[in-house]
N, C-alpha and C positions, 0 to 999 in steps of 0.2 A: 504494500500500500504506500502511496506517495505521501510525504509529509504534507499536512494541511488538507488531506482529503477526508471526506466524511464517511462513516460507516454506521451501522446500527449500534455499535458498542462504544465508539469514540467520537467525541465532539471534535471539530476541526481545530479548535484552539484550546483543547482541554489541558494538555501537558506542556507545550513548548514554553509557556511563560514561567513555569516553576523554577527552573535552574537560574535563568538570568536574574529574576527578582530576588532569589535567595542570595546569590553571590553579590549583587549590587546593593543589597539592603533597601530595596524599594518596598514601601508599604502599600499593600493592596487593600482597598476599602470595600469593594464589592465585586461579585462575579455574577454575570447573567448568562445562564446556559439552559435553554429550554429543553435539552435532550437528556440530561443526566441529573438525577436527584442527589441530595446531600449525602445520603448513606453510601451511594455508589462512589461519589467523590472521595469519601473517607477511605473506602476499600482500596481505591486506586492509588491513593497516596501511600498506603501501607504496603501494597503488594504488586503494583505495576512495575515490572522490570523491563518492559519494552523500551521505555524512554529513559527513566532513571528512578531508582527508589529514593523516596524522600526520607532522609535519616533524621527525623525529628518526631515529636509527638503531635499528632493531629487528631482532633476529636470534634464531635458535633455538640453544640451547647446552645440551647434556645434558638434552634434553626440557623445557627451560624457555624462556619468552619473556624476552628480555633487552633492556633499554633502560637500561643503566647499573646496573640491579639485576635479579636473577633473580626471575621470577614463575612459581611452579609451575602447571602446566596439568593438569587432570584431565578425563577424559571419563566422568563418572559421573552 
């Protein structure tokens, strides 16, 4: 599959932003992804080895993705 292409299990922009934002210390305030729910995102952070495994604690709290800071998740 080509990077940036869409499939039934991957959003086109689901993973590529993780590494650059982590390395550059960029704060993410919100994510809008109409295709993947919060629980699936949590799972992919923990177990997706296709792109890169995220070596940190990620959890869902009050409908937000949390890794030290809350990130609002929208499905719009």
